[in-house]
N, C-alpha and C positions, 0 to 999 in steps of 0.2 A: 734564923732564915726568914727572909722577907715574904710578904704575901704572894707576889707573883712567882717566886721560886718555889714556895710551898704548893701553889696551884699546879705548877709544872710537875713537881714531884708526885703529887697526888694523881695527876693525869697519867704519868708514866707507870704508876703503881697499879692502876686499874682502869679498864675501859679502853676500847679501841679509839684510835685517833679521829675517826669520822663522827664521833659523838653518839654512836649507837651503844647503849649500855648493855652489858651482859648481866646475868642474874646476880643480884647483890652488889652491883657497882653503881656509883652515882653518875648520872648523865653529865657530859661535859658542860652543857648549857647551865645546869644548876651549879656545877663546880665553879664555873667562871663567875656566876652571880654571887656566890658565897664569898669569893675573894675580891670582888669589885673589879673584875676584868671586863673589857669590852673589845669589840673588833677594831682593829687599827683603821679600817676604811669605813667605819660606821658613819652614817650621815648625822652631823650635829644638829641640834635644835636651830630653828630659824634665827633667833636672836644671837646665838653663838656664831652661826654662819655669817651673819652680817658683820659681827665684830671682827671675825677673822678676815673678812674681805676688806674692812677698813684698815686693819693692821698692815695689809699688803697694798695699800694705795700707792706707795712709791713705786712698787713693782709694776702696777697697772699703768701709771703715768709714763714710766721709763719704757715699758714695752710698746705703748702706743706711739710715743715720740720716735722710737727707733724704727718702727714700721713705717711711720710717716716719712722719715728721712730716706729710708732705703727704697721706698716704693717706686720713685722716679729717678733713682740714682743712675740707671743705665740710659736715660733719655737725655738728649742734648739740651732740651729746655727745662728739664727737671720738674719741679713742682708747679711750674706755670701751666702744666696740662690740667691740673685740677680746676683751673679757672677757664681754660680754653675749651674743655670738653662740653660743659653746659652752655657756653656761648655758641659753639658750633651747632649744638643741638637746637638752641633757640633760633639761630639763623635759618636752619633748615625748616623748622616748624613755621617761622614767620613767612618764608617763601611759599611753602606748601599750603598751610592752613590760613594764614593771614591774607596773602595776596591772591593765590589761585582759587582757594575754596571760600574765601570771603568771611572767615571767622572773625575778622576785625570789625565787622559792622556793629554799630551800636555800642562799641567799647571805646571810651575816651582814653587816649594815650596807650594804644595797644602794645607798643614796644616795651614800656615799663610793666604792663600787665603780664606779658609773655615771659620776660626775663625773670621777674619775681617768681612766677610759677615754676620755671625751670630750676632755679637755684634752690628753692625750698623743697621741691619734690626730689631733686637729686640727692639732697642731704639724707632724706629718709630712705630713698632707694639704695644708696650705697651702704648705709648702716645696716639695713635689713639683709641685704645680699651678703655682706661680709660676715655678719653674725651667723648666718646659716652655715658657714664653713668654719666657725670658730672652734668647734669641738672636733669635727671629722678631719680638719686640716692640721691639727696639732696633737695627734695621738701620741707621738713619741715624747713630747713635752709632758703630757698628762700622765703617761706611764712612768716617767722618770722622776717627777717631782710631786710632792704633796702640797696642794694649795686649793683654795676654793675655785672650782671650775668656772664660776660666774665671772672671775677676773678676765677671762679671755673675751667673751662677747662684750663685756664692759670696756675693755681696752680697745676693741675694734670700733666701738661707737665713739670713744674719746678721740681716736685717730681721725674719724670723719669729722668730728666737731672742730678739731684743730685745722683741718682743711677748710671747713666752712667759714672760719674767721677771716681767712684770706678772701674767700669768695664774697663775703658780705661787704668787704671794703669796695670790691669791684661793683657789686650790685648797687650800693649806695651812690657811687659815682655815676653809674649809668642812669639811675633814676633821676639824679640831679640834671644830667645832660638832657633828659626829656622834659625839662621845665617843671618838674614837680617841686614844690616849695618844702623847706624844712619846717616841720610843725612840732608841737609839744608831744604828739603821739609817738614820735621817734624815740622818746625816752622809754617807751614800753617794749621796744624791740628786744632787749635782753630778756625780758620776761617771756615773750613769745618764743624765743629760741630755747629758753629753759624748759618750757612746757613741751616743745617738740622734741628736745633731747630726752626728756623723761619717757615720752612715748617710744622713741627710737630704742632706748635701752630695753624697755619691756618687750617690744616686738623682736629685738635681736635675741633676747634670752629665750623667747618661745621658739623661734626658728632654730636656734642653736641646739635645743633639745631635740626638736623634730629632725634636724639635719644629722644628728649623731647616729640615728638608726635608719632613717629613710635616705639612703644614698642617692636615690634618683631625684631628690629635691633640687639639687643644683642644676639638673637638666630642665626641670619644670619652671624654676624660678624666673628665668628671663621672660617666659610667656606670661607668668603671673604679674610681673612688674610692668610689662607693656600694657596689659589689660587695666591694671591699677592706674597707670598713667592716663589712659584714655578716659577713665571714669572720674578723674579728679579735677577736671576743668583747668588743666595747665594752659592750653592754648585756645580755649573758648569759654564763654560765660555760661555756667550751668543754668542759671535762671533764665537767660535769654533763649537758650536752645531748648530747654525743657518746658518752661512755663510760657515765656514770651508775653503776649497780651492776654493769654488765657489764664485768669486767676484761679480757675478750678484745678489747674495742674500745679499750683504752687506747692502743695504738699509733697509732690514728687521731687521737686527741687530741694525742699527742706531735708528730705531723706538722703539725697545725694550729698548734701552739705554735711551730713553726719559722718560721712566717710572721713577718717582722720586726716588723710593726706589733703583732701579738699579743704577741710577746716583750717589746717595750718597755713595753707596757701592763701585762703581768703583772709585770715587774720593778718598775715604779713602785708597783703595788699591794702587792707584797711589802714594799717599803720604808716606805710610808706607813701601811699598815693592819696592825695586829697581829692582827686577826681574819681576815686572808687567809692561806690555806695556801701557804707558799713552795714553789717547785720548784727543786731543786738545779741543774738543767741550764740554767735560764733565763739565768744569767750567761754561760755559755759560748756560747749562741745569740746573745746580744746583742753580745758581743765579736766573734764571727765575722762577723756582718752589718756591724758598724761598720768592721772592717778590710777586709773584702772589698769593701764598697761604696765606701769612700773611695779605695782603691788602684785597683780596677777602674774606678771612675767617672772618675778623673783620667786614667787611661791611655786609656780609650775616648774621652773628650772631646778630649784632646790630639791623637789620631790624625787628627782632622778639622779641626785648627786653621786650615789654609789655605783651607778651603771656606766658612767662616762669612762671611756678608755678600755672597756672590756670587750672581749670577742675579737 
């Protein structure tokens, strides 16, 4: 008789099924340990969890691609909307903030400045918002199949990255139309996108765990995203509005640039726009948020692996 069969036989021979031992009987927990048994839904160690996630990379890519294809399948213009949406938003912000409220003052090439901010922020906004629904919106899949739950928010971020690749082609064309020259800094654009994607994955994992239990998060998220948008310098210069000619307030602007969304926007502007004044510390801020988010996000999500899909 094999060890699992012996354990089942021993469990049937003595001790109630709930693990509460009667007098002279061995607790089920000790019985399971003696025969090397463990719970089927037990959370694996973090290295094992990451290996399991890597083994399902083809599932993640296929799931992301399928969602990307089906997202706009009922629209007449299809995936063109993923480019039109940020463009329409940029046009509205250009009219309201650039022309009416005068946010374009002291900003050279404001159209490229605004469009870059909108496309970069939209990538993070969509990744975080979809990640918040990754667990709560797929309970039937989670309860039916056994797989690392981190595959879902990861697939959602990859889906947004696939859409971003199309948007970046449009962004580059629009920046060129505004007479920005091609420079060697453009070769660093993939590195900047990789850092932002790492941050998006980490943030998506964090909100996926929060959204799995806090069902009201999806109602609050639009307000959170709108506040984040206004604080990230998408349509105005943070340094110009906060510090201006007052150098004593420069530290306030530096704190606002520590906002990850603002940092990735500034980094992309530094690379794409020769007319934009670069900041030496932006690279350090972007690297910090990328590493901190992806490491902390995976750890935070993994800690609740056993709880997803219950209740």
